[in-house]
C-alpha positions in Angstrom: 67.0 84.8 35.4 69.9 85.3 37.1 72.3 88.8 37.1 75.9 89.5 37.9 75.0 90.5 41.7 75.5 86.5 42.1 78.7 86.1 41.0 81.6 86.7 43.5 84.9 88.5 43.0 88.0 86.8 41.8 86.2 84.0 40.3 85.4 82.3 37.2 81.9 81.4 35.6 80.6 79.6 32.8 77.5 81.8 31.2 75.0 82.1 29.3 74.0 86.0 28.9 70.9 85.1 26.5 68.8 81.8 26.0 69.9 81.8 22.6 73.3 82.3 22.8 76.6 80.7 22.9 78.6 80.1 26.7 80.9 82.3 27.7 83.9 82.7 30.2 83.7 85.4 32.5 85.8 86.6 35.5 84.6 88.9 38.1 87.7 91.6 38.7 86.4 94.2 40.7 83.0 94.2 42.3 81.9 98.1 43.5 78.7 99.2 45.0 76.4 98.7 41.7 78.6 97.3 39.2 81.4 94.9 38.3 83.7 94.8 36.5 84.4 91.3 34.5 87.0 89.7 31.9 85.2 87.6 29.0 87.1 85.0 27.2 86.6 84.8 23.6 89.3 84.2 21.4 90.5 87.5 22.8 90.2 89.1 26.6 87.6 91.8 26.1 87.4 93.7 30.2 83.8 95.5 30.5 82.1 97.3 33.5 78.6 95.6 34.0 75.7 96.2 36.2 75.3 93.8 38.7 71.6 94.3 37.4 72.1 93.2 34.0 70.4 90.0 33.4 71.6 86.5 32.6 70.2 84.0 31.2 71.9 81.1 33.2 74.7 80.8 35.3 75.8 77.4 34.2 79.2 76.7 36.6 81.6 78.2 38.7 84.6 76.7 37.6 87.3 74.9 40.0 90.6 77.1 40.9 91.9 72.8 39.3 89.9 73.8 36.4 90.8 77.3 35.8 94.4 76.3 35.4 93.2 73.7 33.1 91.7 76.4 30.5 94.7 78.8 31.4 97.1 76.3 30.0 95.3 75.8 27.1 93.8 79.5 26.1 97.8 80.8 26.8 99.1 77.5 24.8 96.5 79.1 21.7 97.2 82.9 22.6 101.4 81.8 22.0 100.2 80.0 18.5 98.7 83.0 17.2 101.2 85.8 18.3 104.0 83.6 17.0 102.4 83.3 13.4 102.2 87.0 13.7 105.9 87.3 14.0 106.9 85.9 10.8 
């Protein structure tokens, strides 16, 4: 079992919080003495505080800068398509 304390600020990780949960992409934005402020990316971005001791079933991968850029391109283009549909 892992925890948020193992992850570094400014980095993107693929994680599985619970054994039967899906994979999530998270970015560690801010680190305090006891907590981390994360962005979780699903259909939309959700920001929240987590205790450093909160359990994570698996830290699957630390994404490279190149993979983050690839993902940002896909994520931003899908968000743009969503907002264009709302404008009509």
